[in-house]
C-alpha positions in Angstrom: -13.0 10.1 7.8 -11.6 10.8 11.3 -8.9 8.5 12.6 -7.9 8.0 16.2 -4.3 8.6 17.1 -3.4 4.9 17.1 -5.0 4.5 13.7 -3.0 7.5 12.4 0.2 5.9 13.7 -0.7 2.6 12.0 -1.3 4.3 8.7 2.0 6.2 9.0 3.9 2.9 9.7 2.3 1.3 6.6 3.3 4.3 4.5 6.9 4.1 5.7 6.9 0.4 5.2 5.8 0.7 1.6 8.4 3.5 0.9 11.2 1.5 2.5 10.3 -1.6 0.5 10.4 0.4 -2.7 13.8 1.7 -1.8 15.0 -1.8 -1.0 13.8 -3.1 -4.3 15.5 -0.2 -6.2 18.8 -0.9 -4.4 18.7 -4.7 -4.5 17.8 -4.9 -8.2 18.9 -1.6 -9.6 19.6 -2.8 -13.1 16.3 -4.8 -13.5 13.2 -3.5 -15.1 10.5 -3.5 -12.5 7.2 -2.0 -11.6 7.6 0.9 -9.2 5.1 2.7 -6.9 6.8 6.2 -7.2 4.1 8.7 -6.6 1.6 6.1 -5.4 3.1 5.2 -2.1 0.0 6.2 -0.2 -2.0 3.6 -2.2 -0.8 0.7 -0.1 -1.8 2.0 3.4 -5.0 3.5 1.9 -6.0 0.2 0.3 -5.2 -1.7 3.5 -7.4 0.8 5.4 -10.3 0.2 2.9 -9.9 -3.6 3.2 -9.8 -3.4 7.1 -12.8 -1.2 7.3 -14.8 -3.2 4.7 -13.9 -6.5 6.5 -15.2 -5.1 9.8 -18.5 -4.2 8.0 -18.9 -7.7 6.7 -17.3 -7.8 3.3 -16.0 -11.3 2.5 -13.8 -10.9 -0.5 -12.0 -8.4 -2.7 -11.0 -8.5 -6.3 -8.1 -6.3 -7.3 -6.9 -6.0 -10.8 -4.4 -3.9 -12.7 -3.5 -3.2 -16.3 -0.5 -4.8 -17.9 2.1 -2.8 -19.7 3.8 -4.0 -22.8 
């Protein structure tokens, strides 16, 4: 997949936003047990890109699930 310069900048901003949000959560609630995205930071902008592209191609809805840890 080839991205234009503007699209690359948008993806970089999304990646930085997800990383900064993770750091904020770690600082704000350092003693709380929480789900982190360490190692998966690129998942957020990648998933957003998939949703944007799919929506442009006519996809109406998305179902996203995740496993629960115990």
